[in-house]
C-alpha positions, 0 to 999 in steps of 0.5 A: 197289897204291896209290893217291895222290890228288893236289890236281889232278882225278886220281889216280896210282897204283903198283903195290907190285912190281918182279917184272912183266916188262919185256922188251917191255911189250906195247902191249896191257898200256899204259893208254893216254891219259885212263884210268891211276888215274883214282880218286878216294880220299881219302889223309891228305896232297894232292899238288899236280898239275901239266900239260903244256903244250906249247911244240914239238913234235919228231920221235923215232926211233919205233923207239927203245925210250926208257930213257935221255935225256940233252940236253947241247949242243945234242943228245941222248943216248939210251939205248934197249933190249931184246936185239939193240935196246939202242943210245946215241944222239947225235940231233939235236934239230931232225930225231930224226936220228941222229947217232952210236951205238954198239950194245950186244951181244945180251946187254945190255938197256939201261937208264938214261942220266946226264952226269958231266964228259964221261963218258956212265954207260949202265945195264943192266936185269939183267946188274948192268953199267954201261957208262962213255963218252967223250962225244965218242966213244963210245968204253967207257973203262970198266964198272961192277957193280951187284946188282940190276937198271938201271932210271933214273939221273941226276946232281946233279952230286957223285952218280949216282942210280940206281932200280931199279924199286923206292921205293928210289933209290941214290946212288951214287959216279960214280969208284967207283961206291959206293953212298954213301946210300940215299932211300926214295920216298914218296908221303903217306906211303905207298913210290912204287915203279916209279921207273923213268927219271929227270932231275934238275930244279933241285934235285929228282928226276924219276922217270917211274912205270913202267905211268903217265902220272904223273911224281914230282918227288921232293925229294932229302934227304927222299923225299917225291913233292912234286908229280906231273906228268900227261902223260895225253894228251901223244901223241895218239891219233892217232900210237899204234901197234901198238908204241906202249908207255908214258911214259919219258924225261925231258930237262932242257937248264938253258941254256935251261931247257926239259923233253923229255918222250918215250916207248918207240916214240914218233914225237915227244919235246916239250918242256913247261911244267908247269902246277900244276893248282887244286886242286878 
């Protein structure tokens, strides 16, 4: 287990393996708000920590086991997981209403989602398949195969960037799905595992750290974690029910400079502004 100190008042941790089961993470296995990784452990360097200031709250389908989230032209595109419940969705931001949906066959557990040009790329967890859809019609155009697990997916406009639950991020050619480079992610000089849902924001890679309340801000050139977003308490205890699961789902609106965050089986999606915490 890695525990990394940050320059605010909290720490974050990530276990060192991706072998734990992810198929329907029960609420019993999830740290509740304010519980995850609250230990002060010294490390070689401090990492800046950021708080989430909620700008606006939007409705979100509580039944959605969110695995990937993209904002484009005023609407959300969402990949939901679990076998028998995996979908690709077009979602109205203001209401949370599903405007269009494709259901995946029972054998597929959908994961991360990214948009390149007019194509949506949707990962699967252990099926080693990536499905490519036309954004206008949701018609499946092609599929790619890859090795290992698929967790999160984003793009820097040139490459797709894939996480697999380890500390490694793979950069792939969207035309061939060939790996062009691999990036090792580290926090305070140590590998940071369990990188999950991804979003590319202003030249940084944002990554949910699975089963924590934290999002890592990663420098794409070096793989260093240059900041940590603390989402503790973002979803209030009164919004939890038996199905509520982990923080997962980041989308960025570059035109409006808006950042959206949600979670698996969360009834709300949050538009947030990041504010750096004071050291102390």
